[in-house]
C-alpha atoms as an extended CHARMM CRD file, in Angstrom:
* protein
*
       189  EXT
         1         1  MET       CA            -30.4200000000       -7.1630000000      -28.7030000000  PROA      1               0.0000000000
         2         2  ALA       CA            -27.8710000000       -9.0440000000      -26.5950000000  PROA      2               0.0000000000
         3         3  TYR       CA            -26.2870000000       -7.4620000000      -23.5430000000  PROA      3               0.0000000000
         4         4  ASP       CA            -22.7900000000       -6.2090000000      -24.3170000000  PROA      4               0.0000000000
         5         5  SER       CA            -20.8080000000       -6.1410000000      -21.0720000000  PROA      5               0.0000000000
         6         6  ALA       CA            -17.7130000000       -4.5850000000      -22.6850000000  PROA      6               0.0000000000
         7         7  ALA       CA            -19.7730000000       -1.7350000000      -24.1090000000  PROA      7               0.0000000000
         8         8  THR       CA            -21.5120000000       -1.2260000000      -20.7640000000  PROA      8               0.0000000000
         9         9  ARG       CA            -18.1880000000       -1.1520000000      -18.9440000000  PROA      9               0.0000000000
        10        10  GLU       CA            -16.8470000000        1.4070000000      -21.4370000000  PROA      10              0.0000000000
        11        11  ARG       CA            -19.9550000000        3.6070000000      -21.0680000000  PROA      11              0.0000000000
        12        12  ILE       CA            -19.5580000000        3.4820000000      -17.2900000000  PROA      12              0.0000000000
        13        13  LEU       CA            -15.8870000000        4.5030000000      -17.5090000000  PROA      13              0.0000000000
        14        14  THR       CA            -16.7440000000        7.3770000000      -19.8570000000  PROA      14              0.0000000000
        15        15  ALA       CA            -19.6000000000        8.6260000000      -17.6780000000  PROA      15              0.0000000000
        16        16  ALA       CA            -17.4910000000        8.2390000000      -14.5360000000  PROA      16              0.0000000000
        17        17  ALA       CA            -14.6110000000       10.2150000000      -16.0610000000  PROA      17              0.0000000000
        18        18  THR       CA            -16.9900000000       13.0950000000      -16.7720000000  PROA      18              0.0000000000
        19        19  GLU       CA            -18.5330000000       12.8960000000      -13.3030000000  PROA      19              0.0000000000
        20        20  PHE       CA            -15.2290000000       12.6660000000      -11.4310000000  PROA      20              0.0000000000
        21        21  ALA       CA            -13.6900000000       15.4630000000      -13.5090000000  PROA      21              0.0000000000
        22        22  ALA       CA            -16.5870000000       17.7260000000      -12.5630000000  PROA      22              0.0000000000
        23        23  TYR       CA            -17.0650000000       16.7640000000       -8.9050000000  PROA      23              0.0000000000
        24        24  GLY       CA            -14.0760000000       14.7690000000       -7.6570000000  PROA      24              0.0000000000
        25        25  VAL       CA            -14.5420000000       11.4830000000       -5.8370000000  PROA      25              0.0000000000
        26        26  ALA       CA            -16.3590000000       12.9470000000       -2.8410000000  PROA      26              0.0000000000
        27        27  GLY       CA            -18.8290000000       14.9340000000       -4.9290000000  PROA      27              0.0000000000
        28        28  ALA       CA            -19.4050000000       12.3400000000       -7.6400000000  PROA      28              0.0000000000
        29        29  ARG       CA            -22.6970000000       10.4490000000       -7.5050000000  PROA      29              0.0000000000
        30        30  VAL       CA            -23.0510000000        6.8620000000       -8.6400000000  PROA      30              0.0000000000
        31        31  ASP       CA            -26.6910000000        7.5740000000       -9.5470000000  PROA      31              0.0000000000
        32        32  ARG       CA            -25.5970000000       10.2080000000      -12.0800000000  PROA      32              0.0000000000
        33        33  ILE       CA            -22.8730000000        7.9450000000      -13.4480000000  PROA      33              0.0000000000
        34        34  ALA       CA            -25.3890000000        5.1360000000      -13.9230000000  PROA      34              0.0000000000
        35        35  ALA       CA            -27.9210000000        7.4170000000      -15.6030000000  PROA      35              0.0000000000
        36        36  ASN       CA            -25.3270000000        8.9310000000      -17.9530000000  PROA      36              0.0000000000
        37        37  ALA       CA            -23.9080000000        5.5010000000      -18.7800000000  PROA      37              0.0000000000
        38        38  GLN       CA            -27.3650000000        4.0660000000      -19.4020000000  PROA      38              0.0000000000
        39        39  ALA       CA            -26.4900000000        1.3360000000      -16.9090000000  PROA      39              0.0000000000
        40        40  ASN       CA            -27.7610000000        0.3850000000      -13.5090000000  PROA      40              0.0000000000
        41        41  LYS       CA            -25.9110000000        0.9480000000      -10.2620000000  PROA      41              0.0000000000
        42        42  ARG       CA            -25.5730000000       -2.7770000000       -9.7610000000  PROA      42              0.0000000000
        43        43  ALA       CA            -23.4870000000       -3.0420000000      -12.9490000000  PROA      43              0.0000000000
        44        44  ILE       CA            -21.1500000000       -0.3520000000      -11.6370000000  PROA      44              0.0000000000
        45        45  TYR       CA            -20.6230000000       -2.1860000000       -8.3640000000  PROA      45              0.0000000000
        46        46  ASP       CA            -20.2930000000       -5.5540000000      -10.1320000000  PROA      46              0.0000000000
        47        47  TYR       CA            -17.6670000000       -4.2760000000      -12.5780000000  PROA      47              0.0000000000
        48        48  PHE       CA            -15.7160000000       -1.9280000000      -10.3430000000  PROA      48              0.0000000000
        49        49  GLY       CA            -16.6200000000       -2.3780000000       -6.6810000000  PROA      49              0.0000000000
        50        50  ASP       CA            -16.9240000000        0.8900000000       -4.7980000000  PROA      50              0.0000000000
        51        51  LYS       CA            -16.6150000000        4.4920000000       -5.9580000000  PROA      51              0.0000000000
        52        52  GLN       CA            -12.9010000000        4.6540000000       -5.0630000000  PROA      52              0.0000000000
        53        53  ALA       CA            -12.2060000000        1.5840000000       -7.1960000000  PROA      53              0.0000000000
        54        54  LEU       CA            -14.1740000000        3.1220000000      -10.0580000000  PROA      54              0.0000000000
        55        55  PHE       CA            -12.1110000000        6.3120000000       -9.7620000000  PROA      55              0.0000000000
        56        56  ALA       CA             -8.9440000000        4.1880000000       -9.8540000000  PROA      56              0.0000000000
        57        57  ALA       CA            -10.1790000000        2.3720000000      -12.9780000000  PROA      57              0.0000000000
        58        58  VAL       CA            -10.9830000000        5.6830000000      -14.6850000000  PROA      58              0.0000000000
        59        59  LEU       CA             -7.5300000000        7.0760000000      -13.9010000000  PROA      59              0.0000000000
        60        60  GLU       CA             -5.8440000000        3.8740000000      -15.0300000000  PROA      60              0.0000000000
        61        61  LYS       CA             -7.6780000000        4.0230000000      -18.3640000000  PROA      61              0.0000000000
        62        62  LEU       CA             -7.0320000000        7.7180000000      -18.9380000000  PROA      62              0.0000000000
        63        63  MET       CA             -3.3620000000        7.4450000000      -18.0000000000  PROA      63              0.0000000000
        64        64  SER       CA             -3.0100000000        4.4770000000      -20.3570000000  PROA      64              0.0000000000
        65        65  ASP       CA             -4.6910000000        6.4700000000      -23.1350000000  PROA      65              0.0000000000
        66        66  LEU       CA             -2.3200000000        9.3870000000      -22.4710000000  PROA      66              0.0000000000
        67        67  ALA       CA              0.7370000000        7.1180000000      -22.4610000000  PROA      67              0.0000000000
        68        68  GLN       CA             -0.2430000000        5.6600000000      -25.8290000000  PROA      68              0.0000000000
        69        69  ALA       CA             -1.0530000000        9.0430000000      -27.3630000000  PROA      69              0.0000000000
        70        70  VAL       CA              2.0730000000       10.8430000000      -26.1220000000  PROA      70              0.0000000000
        71        71  PRO       CA              4.9870000000        8.3940000000      -25.8760000000  PROA      71              0.0000000000
        72        72  PRO       CA              8.3330000000        9.3530000000      -24.3250000000  PROA      72              0.0000000000
        73        73  SER       CA             10.6020000000       11.2860000000      -26.6520000000  PROA      73              0.0000000000
        74        74  GLU       CA             14.1850000000       12.4940000000      -26.6350000000  PROA      74              0.0000000000
        75        75  ASP       CA             12.9160000000       15.7050000000      -28.2610000000  PROA      75              0.0000000000
        76        76  LEU       CA             11.5520000000       17.2540000000      -25.0920000000  PROA      76              0.0000000000
        77        77  GLY       CA             10.2530000000       20.3970000000      -26.7510000000  PROA      77              0.0000000000
        78        78  ASP       CA              8.2080000000       18.2660000000      -29.1180000000  PROA      78              0.0000000000
        79        79  TYR       CA              7.1110000000       16.0410000000      -26.2220000000  PROA      79              0.0000000000
        80        80  ALA       CA              5.9640000000       19.1110000000      -24.2570000000  PROA      80              0.0000000000
        81        81  GLY       CA              4.0270000000       20.3550000000      -27.3000000000  PROA      81              0.0000000000
        82        82  GLN       CA              2.3400000000       16.9890000000      -27.8210000000  PROA      82              0.0000000000
        83        83  LEU       CA              1.4750000000       16.7410000000      -24.1310000000  PROA      83              0.0000000000
        84        84  PHE       CA              0.0800000000       20.2830000000      -24.2290000000  PROA      84              0.0000000000
        85        85  ASP       CA             -2.0660000000       19.3830000000      -27.2440000000  PROA      85              0.0000000000
        86        86  TYR       CA             -3.2970000000       16.2030000000      -25.5690000000  PROA      86              0.0000000000
        87        87  HSD       CA             -4.3670000000       18.0110000000      -22.3970000000  PROA      87              0.0000000000
        88        88  ARG       CA             -6.1510000000       20.6750000000      -24.4350000000  PROA      88              0.0000000000
        89        89  ALA       CA             -8.0630000000       17.9860000000      -26.3180000000  PROA      89              0.0000000000
        90        90  HSD       CA             -8.7030000000       15.8930000000      -23.1740000000  PROA      90              0.0000000000
        91        91  PRO       CA             -9.0850000000       18.3390000000      -20.2750000000  PROA      91              0.0000000000
        92        92  GLU       CA            -10.7150000000       15.6770000000      -18.1080000000  PROA      92              0.0000000000
        93        93  THR       CA             -7.3690000000       13.8690000000      -17.7630000000  PROA      93              0.0000000000
        94        94  LEU       CA             -5.6510000000       16.8580000000      -16.2020000000  PROA      94              0.0000000000
        95        95  ARG       CA             -8.6970000000       17.6300000000      -14.0400000000  PROA      95              0.0000000000
        96        96  LEU       CA             -8.7220000000       14.0490000000      -12.7440000000  PROA      96              0.0000000000
        97        97  LEU       CA             -5.0290000000       14.2600000000      -11.8880000000  PROA      97              0.0000000000
        98        98  LEU       CA             -5.7420000000       17.4690000000       -9.9750000000  PROA      98              0.0000000000
        99        99  TRP       CA             -8.6530000000       15.8180000000       -8.1380000000  PROA      99              0.0000000000
       100       100  GLU       CA             -6.3840000000       12.8790000000       -7.3320000000  PROA      100             0.0000000000
       101       101  ALA       CA             -3.8400000000       15.2600000000       -5.8160000000  PROA      101             0.0000000000
       102       102  LEU       CA             -6.5030000000       17.1190000000       -3.8420000000  PROA      102             0.0000000000
       103       103  GLU       CA             -8.1290000000       13.9840000000       -2.5020000000  PROA      103             0.0000000000
       104       104  LEU       CA             -5.0960000000       11.7430000000       -1.9310000000  PROA      104             0.0000000000
       105       105  GLY       CA             -2.2870000000       14.2120000000       -1.2720000000  PROA      105             0.0000000000
       106       106  ASP       CA              0.8820000000       12.2590000000       -0.4510000000  PROA      106             0.0000000000
       107       107  ASP       CA             -0.9410000000        8.9340000000       -0.0870000000  PROA      107             0.0000000000
       108       108  PRO       CA             -0.3020000000        6.2460000000       -2.7120000000  PROA      108             0.0000000000
       109       109  VAL       CA             -2.3200000000        6.6960000000       -5.8960000000  PROA      109             0.0000000000
       110       110  PRO       CA             -4.1560000000        4.0730000000       -7.9610000000  PROA      110             0.0000000000
       111       111  ASP       CA             -1.7710000000        1.8550000000       -9.9250000000  PROA      111             0.0000000000
       112       112  GLU       CA              1.1980000000        3.8180000000       -8.5630000000  PROA      112             0.0000000000
       113       113  GLU       CA              3.7730000000        1.1180000000       -9.2970000000  PROA      113             0.0000000000
       114       114  ASN       CA              2.8970000000        0.9200000000      -12.9970000000  PROA      114             0.0000000000
       115       115  ARG       CA              2.5180000000        4.6720000000      -13.3210000000  PROA      115             0.0000000000
       116       116  THR       CA              5.9330000000        5.1720000000      -11.7030000000  PROA      116             0.0000000000
       117       117  ARG       CA              7.4710000000        2.6760000000      -14.1070000000  PROA      117             0.0000000000
       118       118  HSD       CA              5.9800000000        4.5890000000      -17.0240000000  PROA      118             0.0000000000
       119       119  TYR       CA              7.3130000000        7.9080000000      -15.7140000000  PROA      119             0.0000000000
       120       120  PHE       CA             10.7810000000        6.3970000000      -15.5300000000  PROA      120             0.0000000000
       121       121  GLU       CA             10.5280000000        5.5010000000      -19.2200000000  PROA      121             0.0000000000
       122       122  LYS       CA              9.9920000000        9.2130000000      -19.7520000000  PROA      122             0.0000000000
       123       123  VAL       CA             12.9280000000        9.9940000000      -17.4490000000  PROA      123             0.0000000000
       124       124  ALA       CA             15.1250000000        7.7400000000      -19.5940000000  PROA      124             0.0000000000
       125       125  ALA       CA             14.0790000000        9.6680000000      -22.7050000000  PROA      125             0.0000000000
       126       126  ALA       CA             14.8020000000       12.9530000000      -20.9110000000  PROA      126             0.0000000000
       127       127  GLU       CA             18.2040000000       11.6310000000      -19.8510000000  PROA      127             0.0000000000
       128       128  ALA       CA             19.1130000000       11.0670000000      -23.4860000000  PROA      128             0.0000000000
       129       129  ALA       CA             18.1190000000       14.6680000000      -24.2550000000  PROA      129             0.0000000000
       130       130  THR       CA             20.2460000000       16.4560000000      -21.6580000000  PROA      130             0.0000000000
       131       131  THR       CA             23.6560000000       16.4520000000      -20.1020000000  PROA      131             0.0000000000
       132       132  GLY       CA             23.1620000000       19.2640000000      -17.6580000000  PROA      132             0.0000000000
       133       133  VAL       CA             19.8880000000       18.8130000000      -15.8060000000  PROA      133             0.0000000000
       134       134  ASP       CA             18.8340000000       15.8700000000      -13.6800000000  PROA      134             0.0000000000
       135       135  PRO       CA             16.4190000000       14.1170000000      -16.0670000000  PROA      135             0.0000000000
       136       136  ARG       CA             13.9180000000       13.5640000000      -13.2520000000  PROA      136             0.0000000000
       137       137  ASP       CA             13.8570000000       17.2940000000      -12.5790000000  PROA      137             0.0000000000
       138       138  LEU       CA             13.5440000000       17.9800000000      -16.2930000000  PROA      138             0.0000000000
       139       139  LEU       CA             10.5590000000       15.6650000000      -16.6750000000  PROA      139             0.0000000000
       140       140  PHE       CA              8.8950000000       17.0470000000      -13.5480000000  PROA      140             0.0000000000
       141       141  PHE       CA              9.3740000000       20.6410000000      -14.7140000000  PROA      141             0.0000000000
       142       142  THR       CA              8.1060000000       19.7530000000      -18.2000000000  PROA      142             0.0000000000
       143       143  LEU       CA              4.9340000000       18.2160000000      -16.7680000000  PROA      143             0.0000000000
       144       144  GLY       CA              4.5310000000       21.2530000000      -14.5290000000  PROA      144             0.0000000000
       145       145  LEU       CA              4.9450000000       23.7810000000      -17.3220000000  PROA      145             0.0000000000
       146       146  VAL       CA              2.3890000000       21.9850000000      -19.4660000000  PROA      146             0.0000000000
       147       147  GLY       CA             -0.1320000000       21.1630000000      -16.7570000000  PROA      147             0.0000000000
       148       148  TRP       CA             -0.0150000000       24.4340000000      -14.8450000000  PROA      148             0.0000000000
       149       149  SER       CA             -0.4110000000       26.4530000000      -18.0350000000  PROA      149             0.0000000000
       150       150  ILE       CA             -3.6880000000       24.7040000000      -18.8040000000  PROA      150             0.0000000000
       151       151  ALA       CA             -4.9670000000       24.1270000000      -15.2710000000  PROA      151             0.0000000000
       152       152  MET       CA             -4.6680000000       27.7520000000      -14.1460000000  PROA      152             0.0000000000
       153       153  PRO       CA             -6.4390000000       29.9240000000      -16.7440000000  PROA      153             0.0000000000
       154       154  GLN       CA             -6.9760000000       32.7160000000      -14.2310000000  PROA      154             0.0000000000
       155       155  LEU       CA             -3.2410000000       33.0350000000      -13.5250000000  PROA      155             0.0000000000
       156       156  ARG       CA             -2.4490000000       32.7810000000      -17.2050000000  PROA      156             0.0000000000
       157       157  ARG       CA             -4.9040000000       35.6240000000      -17.9130000000  PROA      157             0.0000000000
       158       158  MET       CA             -3.6910000000       37.8400000000      -15.0310000000  PROA      158             0.0000000000
       159       159  ILE       CA              0.0230000000       37.3630000000      -15.6960000000  PROA      159             0.0000000000
       160       160  LEU       CA              0.1810000000       37.0140000000      -19.4750000000  PROA      160             0.0000000000
       161       161  GLY       CA             -2.8470000000       39.1390000000      -20.3130000000  PROA      161             0.0000000000
       162       162  PRO       CA             -6.2950000000       38.2900000000      -21.6100000000  PROA      162             0.0000000000
       163       163  ASP       CA             -5.1600000000       38.2740000000      -25.2480000000  PROA      163             0.0000000000
       164       164  ARG       CA             -2.5220000000       35.5480000000      -24.7650000000  PROA      164             0.0000000000
       165       165  SER       CA             -4.1100000000       32.3770000000      -26.0950000000  PROA      165             0.0000000000
       166       166  LEU       CA             -3.1520000000       28.7800000000      -25.4920000000  PROA      166             0.0000000000
       167       167  ASP       CA             -2.0890000000       28.6740000000      -29.1380000000  PROA      167             0.0000000000
       168       168  ASP       CA              0.4110000000       31.4390000000      -28.3530000000  PROA      168             0.0000000000
       169       169  LEU       CA              1.5820000000       29.6730000000      -25.2080000000  PROA      169             0.0000000000
       170       170  ARG       CA              2.3300000000       26.2930000000      -26.7630000000  PROA      170             0.0000000000
       171       171  PRO       CA              5.5790000000       27.3140000000      -28.5460000000  PROA      171             0.0000000000
       172       172  ALA       CA              6.6940000000       29.2550000000      -25.4740000000  PROA      172             0.0000000000
       173       173  ILE       CA              6.3510000000       26.1250000000      -23.3450000000  PROA      173             0.0000000000
       174       174  ALA       CA              8.1550000000       23.9530000000      -25.8920000000  PROA      174             0.0000000000
       175       175  GLY       CA             10.9460000000       26.5380000000      -26.0850000000  PROA      175             0.0000000000
       176       176  ALA       CA             11.2480000000       26.7580000000      -22.2990000000  PROA      176             0.0000000000
       177       177  VAL       CA             11.5700000000       22.9770000000      -22.0570000000  PROA      177             0.0000000000
       178       178  GLU       CA             14.2070000000       22.9580000000      -24.8010000000  PROA      178             0.0000000000
       179       179  ARG       CA             16.1780000000       25.6420000000      -22.9360000000  PROA      179             0.0000000000
       180       180  LEU       CA             15.9290000000       23.6640000000      -19.6830000000  PROA      180             0.0000000000
       181       181  ALA       CA             17.2550000000       20.5720000000      -21.4550000000  PROA      181             0.0000000000
       182       182  ALA       CA             20.1550000000       22.5760000000      -22.8740000000  PROA      182             0.0000000000
       183       183  THR       CA             21.1430000000       24.0810000000      -19.5140000000  PROA      183             0.0000000000
       184       184  PRO       CA             24.7600000000       23.2740000000      -18.6360000000  PROA      184             0.0000000000
       185       185  GLY       CA             25.2320000000       21.0920000000      -15.5860000000  PROA      185             0.0000000000
       186       186  PRO       CA             26.9510000000       22.1790000000      -12.4000000000  PROA      186             0.0000000000
       187       187  ALA       CA             30.6660000000       22.8120000000      -12.7220000000  PROA      187             0.0000000000
       188       188  GLU       CA             32.7280000000       19.8330000000      -11.6710000000  PROA      188             0.0000000000
       189       189  ASP       CA             35.6500000000       20.2950000000       -9.3100000000  PROA      189             0.0000000000
């Protein structure tokens, strides 16, 4: 059987996403990534360089996957619902974004220029959906409502009650985003 470098690279990215989601960059171990990817450590370093570069490659892939699965939309309630569904189905993406925030803080993130460009495509869609709210604020709040609702199950349980499921929360989030988009702008003088 011939060596398939593309398949090996993909297995490494998949194993690394799982490892980084569980342990962050500092706690992740290249040995575990290699074992789970059925690859050797040398392949990891040859394909990606160091652990930070591998983390960047994982985030770049997952953010690209997310962008393709949930494109910008002028229907922000629907967009929020689709984003919510995506993060439920792919919890590692949200976890990796949280690890990125914890580990990098205000420092530049991997592929920041391209990611920023993509967010501004979403801002443009939000701008078409509202006349009252700054579309950047609207997008930021939408991402926050979706992400925080999934990332903080303990707060969700304590505030909303243990019987409030994510299925129940999805329409509430979509409705909240729709109401934000419909908010009248500040009165003009």
